[in-house]
N, CA, C, O and the ligand as a Tripos MOL2 file, in Angstrom:
@<TRIPOS>MOLECULE
protein
  273   271    69     0     0
PROTEIN
NO_CHARGES

@<TRIPOS>ATOM
      1 N           7.7810   -5.2670  -15.6110 N.3       1 MET1
      2 CA          6.4230   -4.7090  -15.5450 C.3       1 MET1
      3 C           5.5560   -5.5650  -14.6370 C.2       1 MET1
      4 O           5.5970   -6.7940  -14.6900 O.2       1 MET1
      5 N           4.7990   -4.9180  -13.8340 N.am      2 VAL2
      6 CA          3.8730   -5.6310  -12.9650 C.3       2 VAL2
      7 C           2.4640   -5.4160  -13.4990 C.2       2 VAL2
      8 O           1.9910   -4.2850  -13.6020 O.2       2 VAL2
      9 N           1.8170   -6.4920  -13.8290 N.am      3 SER3
     10 CA          0.4700   -6.3600  -14.3750 C.3       3 SER3
     11 C          -0.5280   -6.1250  -13.2620 C.2       3 SER3
     12 O          -0.3940   -6.6820  -12.1720 O.2       3 SER3
     13 N          -1.5200   -5.3090  -13.5300 N.am      4 PRO4
     14 CA         -2.5660   -5.0830  -12.5280 C.3       4 PRO4
     15 C          -3.2430   -6.3800  -12.1280 C.2       4 PRO4
     16 O          -3.7030   -6.5290  -10.9960 O.2       4 PRO4
     17 N          -3.3010   -7.3140  -13.0580 N.am      5 LYS5
     18 CA         -3.9490   -8.5810  -12.7630 C.3       5 LYS5
     19 C          -3.2000   -9.3260  -11.6670 C.2       5 LYS5
     20 O          -3.7970   -9.9380  -10.7820 O.2       5 LYS5
     21 N          -1.8890   -9.2560  -11.7520 N.am      6 LYS6
     22 CA         -1.0900   -9.9600  -10.7580 C.3       6 LYS6
     23 C          -1.3040   -9.3370   -9.3750 C.2       6 LYS6
     24 O          -1.3730  -10.0340   -8.3630 O.2       6 LYS6
     25 N          -1.4050   -8.0100   -9.3640 N.am      7 LEU7
     26 CA         -1.6460   -7.3240   -8.1020 C.3       7 LEU7
     27 C          -2.9810   -7.7500   -7.5050 C.2       7 LEU7
     28 O          -3.1050   -7.9400   -6.2950 O.2       7 LEU7
     29 N          -3.9630   -7.8960   -8.3640 N.am      8 ALA8
     30 CA         -5.2930   -8.2460   -7.8860 C.3       8 ALA8
     31 C          -5.3590   -9.6820   -7.4050 C.2       8 ALA8
     32 O          -6.2770  -10.0640   -6.6800 O.2       8 ALA8
     33 N          -4.3860  -10.4670   -7.8090 N.am      9 ASN9
     34 CA         -4.4180  -11.8800   -7.4480 C.3       9 ASN9
     35 C          -3.7050  -12.1840   -6.1340 C.2       9 ASN9
     36 O          -3.3070  -13.3210   -5.8810 O.2       9 ASN9
     37 N          -3.5520  -11.1860   -5.3250 N.am     10 GLY10
     38 CA         -3.0070  -11.4550   -4.0020 C.3      10 GLY10
     39 C          -1.5040  -11.4570   -3.9300 C.2      10 GLY10
     40 O          -0.9170  -12.2040   -3.1480 O.2      10 GLY10
     41 N          -0.8730  -10.6260   -4.7380 N.am     11 ASN11
     42 CA          0.5770  -10.4730   -4.6530 C.3      11 ASN11
     43 C           0.8810   -8.9920   -4.5130 C.2      11 ASN11
     44 O           1.4850   -8.3800   -5.3950 O.2      11 ASN11
     45 N           0.4570   -8.4270   -3.3970 N.am     12 PRO12
     46 CA          0.5580   -6.9700   -3.2500 C.3      12 PRO12
     47 C           2.0020   -6.5050   -3.1710 C.2      12 PRO12
     48 O           2.8260   -7.0750   -2.4560 O.2      12 PRO12
     49 N           2.2800   -5.4630   -3.9210 N.am     13 LEU13
     50 CA          3.6210   -4.9080   -3.9480 C.3      13 LEU13
     51 C           3.5960   -3.4840   -3.4280 C.2      13 LEU13
     52 O           2.5940   -2.7780   -3.5370 O.2      13 LEU13
     53 N           4.7020   -3.0870   -2.8700 N.am     14 CYS14
     54 CA          4.8490   -1.7170   -2.4100 C.3      14 CYS14
     55 C           4.9760   -0.7920   -3.6120 C.2      14 CYS14
     56 O           5.7570   -1.0500   -4.5280 O.2      14 CYS14
     57 N           4.2090    0.2760   -3.6000 N.am     15 TRP15
     58 CA          4.2310    1.2230   -4.7200 C.3      15 TRP15
     59 C           5.5800    1.9170   -4.8060 C.2      15 TRP15
     60 O           6.0020    2.3280   -5.8870 O.2      15 TRP15
     61 N           6.2520    2.0480   -3.6860 N.am     16 HIS16
     62 CA          7.5060    2.7890   -3.6490 C.3      16 HIS16
     63 C           8.6950    1.9270   -4.0850 C.2      16 HIS16
     64 O           9.4280    2.3020   -5.0000 O.2      16 HIS16
     65 N           8.8820    0.8000   -3.4490 N.am     17 CYS17
     66 CA         10.0780   -0.0020   -3.7130 C.3      17 CYS17
     67 C           9.7770   -1.2490   -4.5410 C.2      17 CYS17
     68 O          10.6930   -1.9720   -4.9340 O.2      17 CYS17
     69 N           8.5030   -1.5010   -4.8040 N.am     18 LEU18
     70 CA          8.0790   -2.6170   -5.6500 C.3      18 LEU18
     71 C           8.4660   -3.9790   -5.0970 C.2      18 LEU18
     72 O           8.5390   -4.9660   -5.8290 O.2      18 LEU18
     73 N           8.7100   -4.0140   -3.8090 N.am     19 LYS19
     74 CA          8.9070   -5.3050   -3.1640 C.3      19 LYS19
     75 C           7.5940   -5.7380   -2.5400 C.2      19 LYS19
     76 O           6.6830   -4.9320   -2.3490 O.2      19 LYS19
     77 N           7.5110   -6.9940   -2.2330 N.am     20 ARG20
     78 CA          6.2670   -7.4990   -1.6750 C.3      20 ARG20
     79 C           5.9980   -6.8900   -0.3100 C.2      20 ARG20
     80 O           6.9110   -6.6290    0.4730 O.2      20 ARG20
     81 N           4.7400   -6.6760   -0.0550 N.am     21 LEU21
     82 CA          4.3600   -6.1780    1.2570 C.3      21 LEU21
     83 C           4.5360   -7.2920    2.2860 C.2      21 LEU21
     84 O           4.6410   -8.4710    1.9460 O.2      21 LEU21
     85 N           4.5640   -6.8930    3.5170 N.am     22 VAL22
     86 CA          4.8640   -7.8290    4.5980 C.3      22 VAL22
     87 C           3.6220   -8.6120    4.9820 C.2      22 VAL22
     88 O           2.5720   -8.0410    5.2760 O.2      22 VAL22
     89 N           3.7600   -9.9040    4.9740 N.am     23 TYR23
     90 CA          2.6470  -10.7400    5.3880 C.3      23 TYR23
     91 C           2.5710  -10.7580    6.9070 C.2      23 TYR23
     92 O           3.5550  -10.9910    7.6090 O.2      23 TYR23
     93 N           1.3840  -10.5060    7.3680 N.am     24 LYS24
     94 CA          1.1920  -10.3840    8.8030 C.3      24 LYS24
     95 C           0.7860  -11.7180    9.3870 C.2      24 LYS24
     96 O          -0.0850  -12.3970    8.8430 O.2      24 LYS24
     97 N           1.3940  -12.0950   10.4650 N.am     25 ARG25
     98 CA          1.0440  -13.3330   11.1240 C.3      25 ARG25
     99 C          -0.4210  -13.2900   11.5610 C.2      25 ARG25
    100 O          -0.8550  -12.3360   12.2060 O.2      25 ARG25
    101 N          -1.1480  -14.2860   11.2190 N.am     26 GLY26
    102 CA         -2.5640  -14.2960   11.5650 C.3      26 GLY26
    103 C          -3.4430  -13.9150   10.3800 C.2      26 GLY26
    104 O          -4.6700  -13.9880   10.4570 O.2      26 GLY26
    105 N          -2.8140  -13.5130    9.2950 N.am     27 GLY27
    106 CA         -3.6020  -13.2470    8.0920 C.3      27 GLY27
    107 C          -3.5410  -11.8190    7.6350 C.2      27 GLY27
    108 O          -3.4950  -10.8900    8.4430 O.2      27 GLY27
    109 N          -3.5420  -11.6530    6.3620 N.am     28 GLY28
    110 CA         -3.5530  -10.3120    5.7970 C.3      28 GLY28
    111 C          -2.1540   -9.7460    5.6430 C.2      28 GLY28
    112 O          -1.1550  -10.3720    5.9950 O.2      28 GLY28
    113 N          -2.1260   -8.5640    5.1130 N.am     29 PHE29
    114 CA         -0.8650   -7.8880    4.9040 C.3      29 PHE29
    115 C          -0.8800   -6.5840    5.6920 C.2      29 PHE29
    116 O          -1.9280   -5.9680    5.8810 O.2      29 PHE29
    117 N           0.2700   -6.1870    6.1340 N.am     30 THR30
    118 CA          0.3600   -4.9170    6.8260 C.3      30 THR30
    119 C           0.9940   -3.9000    5.8920 C.2      30 THR30
    120 O           2.0880   -4.1140    5.3700 O.2      30 THR30
    121 N           0.3130   -2.8210    5.6930 N.am     31 TYR31
    122 CA          0.7880   -1.7940    4.7690 C.3      31 TYR31
    123 C           0.0810   -0.4880    5.0730 C.2      31 TYR31
    124 O          -0.8570   -0.4310    5.8680 O.2      31 TYR31
    125 N           0.5520    0.5450    4.4280 N.am     32 ARG32
    126 CA         -0.0850    1.8530    4.5320 C.3      32 ARG32
    127 C          -0.6850    2.1940    3.1730 C.2      32 ARG32
    128 O          -0.1670    1.7910    2.1310 O.2      32 ARG32
    129 N          -1.7720    2.9330    3.2010 N.am     33 GLU33
    130 CA         -2.3670    3.3570    1.9490 C.3      33 GLU33
    131 C          -2.1730    4.8590    1.7740 C.2      33 GLU33
    132 O          -2.3720    5.6400    2.7040 O.2      33 GLU33
    133 N          -1.7870    5.2370    0.5840 N.am     34 VAL34
    134 CA         -1.6640    6.6490    0.2480 C.3      34 VAL34
    135 C          -2.4500    6.8870   -1.0360 C.2      34 VAL34
    136 O          -2.7370    5.9530   -1.7840 O.2      34 VAL34
    137 N          -2.7860    8.1280   -1.2760 N.am     35 VAL35
    138 CA         -3.5180    8.4690   -2.4890 C.3      35 VAL35
    139 C          -2.7370    9.5380   -3.2380 C.2      35 VAL35
    140 O          -2.2740   10.5150   -2.6490 O.2      35 VAL35
    141 N          -2.5980    9.3410   -4.5370 N.am     36 ASP36
    142 CA         -1.8390   10.3190   -5.3140 C.3      36 ASP36
    143 C          -2.7420   11.4460   -5.8110 C.2      36 ASP36
    144 O          -3.9410   11.4610   -5.5310 O.2      36 ASP36
    145 N          -2.1620   12.3750   -6.5400 N.am     37 GLY37
    146 CA         -2.9030   13.5500   -6.9800 C.3      37 GLY37
    147 C          -4.0930   13.2160   -7.8530 C.2      37 GLY37
    148 O          -5.0300   14.0070   -7.9610 O.2      37 GLY37
    149 N          -4.0650   12.0570   -8.4730 N.am     38 GLY38
    150 CA         -5.1610   11.6540   -9.3360 C.3      38 GLY38
    151 C          -6.2430   10.8680   -8.6220 C.2      38 GLY38
    152 O          -7.2250   10.4430   -9.2300 O.2      38 GLY38
    153 N          -6.0510   10.6800   -7.3160 N.am     39 GLY39
    154 CA         -7.0470    9.9690   -6.5350 C.3      39 GLY39
    155 C          -6.8560    8.4600   -6.5260 C.2      39 GLY39
    156 O          -7.7200    7.7270   -6.0450 O.2      39 GLY39
    157 N          -5.7390    7.9950   -7.0510 N.am     40 THR40
    158 CA         -5.4780    6.5620   -7.0720 C.3      40 THR40
    159 C          -4.8350    6.1240   -5.7590 C.2      40 THR40
    160 O          -3.8990    6.7570   -5.2720 O.2      40 THR40
    161 N          -5.3390    5.0570   -5.2070 N.am     41 VAL41
    162 CA         -4.8210    4.5480   -3.9450 C.3      41 VAL41
    163 C          -3.6590    3.5890   -4.2090 C.2      41 VAL41
    164 O          -3.7320    2.7260   -5.0840 O.2      41 VAL41
    165 N          -2.5980    3.7600   -3.4430 N.am     42 HIS42
    166 CA         -1.4320    2.8860   -3.5690 C.3      42 HIS42
    167 C          -1.0900    2.3230   -2.2010 C.2      42 HIS42
    168 O          -1.3270    2.9570   -1.1730 O.2      42 HIS42
    169 N          -0.5350    1.1320   -2.2050 N.am     43 ARG43
    170 CA         -0.0910    0.5090   -0.9620 C.3      43 ARG43
    171 C           1.4230    0.5900   -0.8630 C.2      43 ARG43
    172 O           2.1460    0.3470   -1.8290 O.2      43 ARG43
    173 N           1.8730    0.9330    0.3170 N.am     44 VAL44
    174 CA          3.3140    1.0220    0.5420 C.3      44 VAL44
    175 C           3.6440    0.4300    1.9060 C.2      44 VAL44
    176 O           2.7750    0.2800    2.7640 O.2      44 VAL44
    177 N           4.9300    0.0940    2.0880 N.am     45 HIS45
    178 CA          5.3880   -0.3250    3.3980 C.3      45 HIS45
    179 C           5.2660    0.8380    4.3880 C.2      45 HIS45
    180 O           5.2380    2.0040    3.9950 O.2      45 HIS45
    181 N           5.1980    0.5090    5.6300 N.am     46 HIS46
    182 CA          5.1720    1.5640    6.6500 C.3      46 HIS46
    183 C           6.3970    2.4630    6.5090 C.2      46 HIS46
    184 O           6.3000    3.6850    6.6120 O.2      46 HIS46
    185 N           7.5410    1.8420    6.2730 N.am     47 ASP47
    186 CA          8.7800    2.6120    6.1800 C.3      47 ASP47
    187 C           8.8640    3.4340    4.9000 C.2      47 ASP47
    188 O           9.6090    4.4100    4.8230 O.2      47 ASP47
    189 N           8.1010    3.0330    3.9130 N.am     48 CYS48
    190 CA          8.1590    3.7300    2.6230 C.3      48 CYS48
    191 C           7.1740    4.8890    2.5620 C.2      48 CYS48
    192 O           7.2860    5.7610    1.7010 O.2      48 CYS48
    193 N           6.2100    4.8960    3.4740 N.am     49 GLU49
    194 CA          5.1440    5.8820    3.3840 C.3      49 GLU49
    195 C           5.6870    7.3080    3.3600 C.2      49 GLU49
    196 O           5.3150    8.1140    2.5060 O.2      49 GLU49
    197 N           6.5600    7.6010    4.2970 N.am     50 ARG50
    198 CA          7.0330    8.9880    4.3990 C.3      50 ARG50
    199 C           7.8630    9.3850    3.1760 C.2      50 ARG50
    200 O           8.0220   10.5710    2.8890 O.2      50 ARG50
    201 N           8.3870    8.3990    2.4630 N.am     51 ARG51
    202 CA          9.2160    8.7110    1.2920 C.3      51 ARG51
    203 C           8.3640    9.0550    0.0710 C.2      51 ARG51
    204 O           8.8320    9.7090   -0.8610 O.2      51 ARG51
    205 N           7.1160    8.6090    0.0900 N.am     52 VAL52
    206 CA          6.2660    8.8930   -1.0690 C.3      52 VAL52
    207 C           5.3650   10.0990   -0.8440 C.2      52 VAL52
    208 O           4.7520   10.6160   -1.7780 O.2      52 VAL52
    209 N           5.2930   10.5380    0.4080 N.am     53 LEU53
    210 CA          4.4180   11.6680    0.6920 C.3      53 LEU53
    211 C           4.9810   12.9540    0.0930 C.2      53 LEU53
    212 O           6.1780   13.0730   -0.1650 O.2      53 LEU53
    213 N           4.0890   13.9010   -0.1160 N.am     54 GLY54
    214 CA          4.4760   15.1350   -0.7670 C.3      54 GLY54
    215 C           4.2580   14.9990   -2.2600 C.2      54 GLY54
    216 O           3.9730   13.9090   -2.7550 O.2      54 GLY54
    217 N           4.3940   16.1060   -2.9800 N.am     55 ASP55
    218 CA          4.2120   16.0910   -4.4220 C.3      55 ASP55
    219 C           2.8400   15.5350   -4.8090 C.2      55 ASP55
    220 O           2.6990   14.7970   -5.7840 O.2      55 ASP55
    221 N           1.8330   15.9120   -4.0130 N.am     56 GLY56
    222 CA          0.4690   15.4990   -4.3370 C.3      56 GLY56
    223 C           0.0480   14.1940   -3.7070 C.2      56 GLY56
    224 O          -1.1220   13.8170   -3.7800 O.2      56 GLY56
    225 N           0.9800   13.4990   -3.0900 N.am     57 VAL57
    226 CA          0.6460   12.2290   -2.4590 C.3      57 VAL57
    227 C           0.3230   12.4590   -0.9860 C.2      57 VAL57
    228 O           1.0940   13.0720   -0.2470 O.2      57 VAL57
    229 N          -0.8330   11.9520   -0.5850 N.am     58 ARG58
    230 CA         -1.2790   12.1670    0.7860 C.3      58 ARG58
    231 C          -1.5760   10.8250    1.4500 C.2      58 ARG58
    232 O          -1.9570    9.8670    0.7770 O.2      58 ARG58
    233 N          -1.4060   10.7560    2.7500 N.am     59 PRO59
    234 CA         -1.7790    9.5300    3.4530 C.3      59 PRO59
    235 C          -3.2910    9.4250    3.5740 C.2      59 PRO59
    236 O          -3.9950   10.4340    3.6190 O.2      59 PRO59
    237 N          -3.7700    8.2170    3.6250 N.am     60 ILE60
    238 CA         -5.1830    8.0140    3.8760 C.3      60 ILE60
    239 C          -5.3610    7.7590    5.3720 C.2      60 ILE60
    240 O          -4.6480    6.9580    5.9770 O.2      60 ILE60
    241 N          -6.3140    8.4510    5.9370 N.am     61 ALA61
    242 CA         -6.5510    8.2970    7.3770 C.3      61 ALA61
    243 C          -6.8430    6.8400    7.6840 C.2      61 ALA61
    244 O          -7.5760    6.1660    6.9600 O.2      61 ALA61
    245 N          -6.2610    6.3790    8.7560 N.am     62 SER62
    246 CA         -6.4340    4.9730    9.0970 C.3      62 SER62
    247 C          -7.8920    4.6600    9.3420 C.2      62 SER62
    248 O          -8.6250    5.4310    9.9620 O.2      62 SER62
    249 N          -8.2840    3.5310    8.8480 N.am     63 ARG63
    250 CA         -9.6740    3.1080    8.9740 C.3      63 ARG63
    251 C          -9.7460    1.9390    9.9290 C.2      63 ARG63
    252 O          -8.7510    1.2530   10.1620 O.2      63 ARG63
    253 N         -10.9090    1.7160   10.4740 N.am     64 PRO64
    254 CA        -11.0640    0.5570   11.3590 C.3      64 PRO64
    255 C         -10.8110   -0.7250   10.5750 C.2      64 PRO64
    256 O         -11.2880   -0.8720    9.4500 O.2      64 PRO64
    257 N         -10.0820   -1.6260   11.1480 N.am     65 GLY65
    258 CA         -9.8100   -2.8840   10.4810 C.3      65 GLY65
    259 C         -11.0410   -3.7590   10.4520 C.2      65 GLY65
    260 O         -12.0070   -3.5120   11.1740 O.2      65 GLY65
    261 N         -11.0060   -4.7890    9.6100 N.am     66 PRO66
    262 CA        -12.1550   -5.6960    9.5080 C.3      66 PRO66
    263 C         -12.3830   -6.4650   10.8020 C.2      66 PRO66
    264 O         -13.5150   -6.8140   11.1380 O.2      66 PRO66
    265 N         -11.2930   -6.7270   11.5240 N.am     67 SER67
    266 CA        -11.4130   -7.4520   12.7860 C.3      67 SER67
    267 C         -10.1600   -7.2110   13.5950 C.2      67 SER67
    268 O          -9.1010   -6.9630   13.0190 O.2      67 SER67
    269 N         -10.2450   -7.2750   14.9080 N.am     68 PRO68
    270 CA         -9.0860   -7.0140   15.7480 C.3      68 PRO68
    271 C          -8.0100   -8.0890   15.5970 C.2      68 PRO68
    272 O          -6.9650   -8.0110   16.2420 O.2      68 PRO68
    273 ZN          8.3760   -0.3860    0.2050 Zn       69 ZN69
@<TRIPOS>BOND
     1     1     2 1
     2     2     3 1
     3     3     4 2
     4     3     5 am
     5     5     6 1
     6     6     7 1
     7     7     8 2
     8     7     9 am
     9     9    10 1
    10    10    11 1
    11    11    12 2
    12    11    13 am
    13    13    14 1
    14    14    15 1
    15    15    16 2
    16    15    17 am
    17    17    18 1
    18    18    19 1
    19    19    20 2
    20    19    21 am
    21    21    22 1
    22    22    23 1
    23    23    24 2
    24    23    25 am
    25    25    26 1
    26    26    27 1
    27    27    28 2
    28    27    29 am
    29    29    30 1
    30    30    31 1
    31    31    32 2
    32    31    33 am
    33    33    34 1
    34    34    35 1
    35    35    36 2
    36    35    37 am
    37    37    38 1
    38    38    39 1
    39    39    40 2
    40    39    41 am
    41    41    42 1
    42    42    43 1
    43    43    44 2
    44    43    45 am
    45    45    46 1
    46    46    47 1
    47    47    48 2
    48    47    49 am
    49    49    50 1
    50    50    51 1
    51    51    52 2
    52    51    53 am
    53    53    54 1
    54    54    55 1
    55    55    56 2
    56    55    57 am
    57    57    58 1
    58    58    59 1
    59    59    60 2
    60    59    61 am
    61    61    62 1
    62    62    63 1
    63    63    64 2
    64    63    65 am
    65    65    66 1
    66    66    67 1
    67    67    68 2
    68    67    69 am
    69    69    70 1
    70    70    71 1
    71    71    72 2
    72    71    73 am
    73    73    74 1
    74    74    75 1
    75    75    76 2
    76    75    77 am
    77    77    78 1
    78    78    79 1
    79    79    80 2
    80    79    81 am
    81    81    82 1
    82    82    83 1
    83    83    84 2
    84    83    85 am
    85    85    86 1
    86    86    87 1
    87    87    88 2
    88    87    89 am
    89    89    90 1
    90    90    91 1
    91    91    92 2
    92    91    93 am
    93    93    94 1
    94    94    95 1
    95    95    96 2
    96    95    97 am
    97    97    98 1
    98    98    99 1
    99    99   100 2
   100    99   101 am
   101   101   102 1
   102   102   103 1
   103   103   104 2
   104   103   105 am
   105   105   106 1
   106   106   107 1
   107   107   108 2
   108   107   109 am
   109   109   110 1
   110   110   111 1
   111   111   112 2
   112   111   113 am
   113   113   114 1
   114   114   115 1
   115   115   116 2
   116   115   117 am
   117   117   118 1
   118   118   119 1
   119   119   120 2
   120   119   121 am
   121   121   122 1
   122   122   123 1
   123   123   124 2
   124   123   125 am
   125   125   126 1
   126   126   127 1
   127   127   128 2
   128   127   129 am
   129   129   130 1
   130   130   131 1
   131   131   132 2
   132   131   133 am
   133   133   134 1
   134   134   135 1
   135   135   136 2
   136   135   137 am
   137   137   138 1
   138   138   139 1
   139   139   140 2
   140   139   141 am
   141   141   142 1
   142   142   143 1
   143   143   144 2
   144   143   145 am
   145   145   146 1
   146   146   147 1
   147   147   148 2
   148   147   149 am
   149   149   150 1
   150   150   151 1
   151   151   152 2
   152   151   153 am
   153   153   154 1
   154   154   155 1
   155   155   156 2
   156   155   157 am
   157   157   158 1
   158   158   159 1
   159   159   160 2
   160   159   161 am
   161   161   162 1
   162   162   163 1
   163   163   164 2
   164   163   165 am
   165   165   166 1
   166   166   167 1
   167   167   168 2
   168   167   169 am
   169   169   170 1
   170   170   171 1
   171   171   172 2
   172   171   173 am
   173   173   174 1
   174   174   175 1
   175   175   176 2
   176   175   177 am
   177   177   178 1
   178   178   179 1
   179   179   180 2
   180   179   181 am
   181   181   182 1
   182   182   183 1
   183   183   184 2
   184   183   185 am
   185   185   186 1
   186   186   187 1
   187   187   188 2
   188   187   189 am
   189   189   190 1
   190   190   191 1
   191   191   192 2
   192   191   193 am
   193   193   194 1
   194   194   195 1
   195   195   196 2
   196   195   197 am
   197   197   198 1
   198   198   199 1
   199   199   200 2
   200   199   201 am
   201   201   202 1
   202   202   203 1
   203   203   204 2
   204   203   205 am
   205   205   206 1
   206   206   207 1
   207   207   208 2
   208   207   209 am
   209   209   210 1
   210   210   211 1
   211   211   212 2
   212   211   213 am
   213   213   214 1
   214   214   215 1
   215   215   216 2
   216   215   217 am
   217   217   218 1
   218   218   219 1
   219   219   220 2
   220   219   221 am
   221   221   222 1
   222   222   223 1
   223   223   224 2
   224   223   225 am
   225   225   226 1
   226   226   227 1
   227   227   228 2
   228   227   229 am
   229   229   230 1
   230   230   231 1
   231   231   232 2
   232   231   233 am
   233   233   234 1
   234   234   235 1
   235   235   236 2
   236   235   237 am
   237   237   238 1
   238   238   239 1
   239   239   240 2
   240   239   241 am
   241   241   242 1
   242   242   243 1
   243   243   244 2
   244   243   245 am
   245   245   246 1
   246   246   247 1
   247   247   248 2
   248   247   249 am
   249   249   250 1
   250   250   251 1
   251   251   252 2
   252   251   253 am
   253   253   254 1
   254   254   255 1
   255   255   256 2
   256   255   257 am
   257   257   258 1
   258   258   259 1
   259   259   260 2
   260   259   261 am
   261   261   262 1
   262   262   263 1
   263   263   264 2
   264   263   265 am
   265   265   266 1
   266   266   267 1
   267   267   268 2
   268   267   269 am
   269   269   270 1
   270   270   271 1
   271   271   272 2
@<TRIPOS>SUBSTRUCTURE
     1 MET1         2 RESIDUE 1 A MET
     2 VAL2         6 RESIDUE 1 A VAL
     3 SER3        10 RESIDUE 1 A SER
     4 PRO4        14 RESIDUE 1 A PRO
     5 LYS5        18 RESIDUE 1 A LYS
     6 LYS6        22 RESIDUE 1 A LYS
     7 LEU7        26 RESIDUE 1 A LEU
     8 ALA8        30 RESIDUE 1 A ALA
     9 ASN9        34 RESIDUE 1 A ASN
    10 GLY10       38 RESIDUE 1 A GLY
    11 ASN11       42 RESIDUE 1 A ASN
    12 PRO12       46 RESIDUE 1 A PRO
    13 LEU13       50 RESIDUE 1 A LEU
    14 CYS14       54 RESIDUE 1 A CYS
    15 TRP15       58 RESIDUE 1 A TRP
    16 HIS16       62 RESIDUE 1 A HIS
    17 CYS17       66 RESIDUE 1 A CYS
    18 LEU18       70 RESIDUE 1 A LEU
    19 LYS19       74 RESIDUE 1 A LYS
    20 ARG20       78 RESIDUE 1 A ARG
    21 LEU21       82 RESIDUE 1 A LEU
    22 VAL22       86 RESIDUE 1 A VAL
    23 TYR23       90 RESIDUE 1 A TYR
    24 LYS24       94 RESIDUE 1 A LYS
    25 ARG25       98 RESIDUE 1 A ARG
    26 GLY26      102 RESIDUE 1 A GLY
    27 GLY27      106 RESIDUE 1 A GLY
    28 GLY28      110 RESIDUE 1 A GLY
    29 PHE29      114 RESIDUE 1 A PHE
    30 THR30      118 RESIDUE 1 A THR
    31 TYR31      122 RESIDUE 1 A TYR
    32 ARG32      126 RESIDUE 1 A ARG
    33 GLU33      130 RESIDUE 1 A GLU
    34 VAL34      134 RESIDUE 1 A VAL
    35 VAL35      138 RESIDUE 1 A VAL
    36 ASP36      142 RESIDUE 1 A ASP
    37 GLY37      146 RESIDUE 1 A GLY
    38 GLY38      150 RESIDUE 1 A GLY
    39 GLY39      154 RESIDUE 1 A GLY
    40 THR40      158 RESIDUE 1 A THR
    41 VAL41      162 RESIDUE 1 A VAL
    42 HIS42      166 RESIDUE 1 A HIS
    43 ARG43      170 RESIDUE 1 A ARG
    44 VAL44      174 RESIDUE 1 A VAL
    45 HIS45      178 RESIDUE 1 A HIS
    46 HIS46      182 RESIDUE 1 A HIS
    47 ASP47      186 RESIDUE 1 A ASP
    48 CYS48      190 RESIDUE 1 A CYS
    49 GLU49      194 RESIDUE 1 A GLU
    50 ARG50      198 RESIDUE 1 A ARG
    51 ARG51      202 RESIDUE 1 A ARG
    52 VAL52      206 RESIDUE 1 A VAL
    53 LEU53      210 RESIDUE 1 A LEU
    54 GLY54      214 RESIDUE 1 A GLY
    55 ASP55      218 RESIDUE 1 A ASP
    56 GLY56      222 RESIDUE 1 A GLY
    57 VAL57      226 RESIDUE 1 A VAL
    58 ARG58      230 RESIDUE 1 A ARG
    59 PRO59      234 RESIDUE 1 A PRO
    60 ILE60      238 RESIDUE 1 A ILE
    61 ALA61      242 RESIDUE 1 A ALA
    62 SER62      246 RESIDUE 1 A SER
    63 ARG63      250 RESIDUE 1 A ARG
    64 PRO64      254 RESIDUE 1 A PRO
    65 GLY65      258 RESIDUE 1 A GLY
    66 PRO66      262 RESIDUE 1 A PRO
    67 SER67      266 RESIDUE 1 A SER
    68 PRO68      270 RESIDUE 1 A PRO
    69 ZN69       273 GROUP 0 **** ****
């Protein structure tokens, strides 16, 4: 079981495969965000995104990053 607290503490996991997201050189994590039928946002690997889409799960349009 993964506690929500652990997720909030900077150990982001992929919603699909439950492995850690990829740490990006220079800071931050690289991931895709999707939203399920209930409006909950989940983070997934880029490669996992297409596997979770459908069945009420939609991609979130890419947003401008905090900094280039
Ligand atoms: Zn994944």
